[in-house]
Steps between C-alpha positions, in 0.01 A plus 500: 500500500453805294797599270530828679470374856840641623421420862594135419788576269860471614821545305705209384738537796210326706570165329878497602447239761339246266756568217772436743356178601469377134827609359707329762388165375668276243301611199617218283256260697212757434242389247393754217263505205609608167279786363553368146408139506367463861755227594561475881836385633779588741715792424808276521367267229481784234777576249761751593696721248776752541623424837782505624659597165287825464386792715169327584276198472215415265268222622296347227195261532602135462183435301469789249827691547338839564689726735373468852750715702800715438750601770765756417787617717478881435803598689433488886135400456304238334216547235226226507237461238238234538287577199468145388378360822120502576557399868781408729425266797741470796457259780529656853 
């Protein structure tokens, strides 16, 4: 596909269905890979900091302690950063 082939391009709203399917699952059972050390494990087996005492949660890799995921309660909405996760795998 050419980079400028606009006939095949949709906006992000077109993936609403698949995103709705993924985010209704219990993500603690999902597997992820740490972008720092490459360790693979379930989200629920990683180390959690800051929750429920703070306004959000920081999930760190159980192997190298790099930040995998940050969730912040931003007053009526959540902000989610997955910068430390190479991939996230959710079973159907």
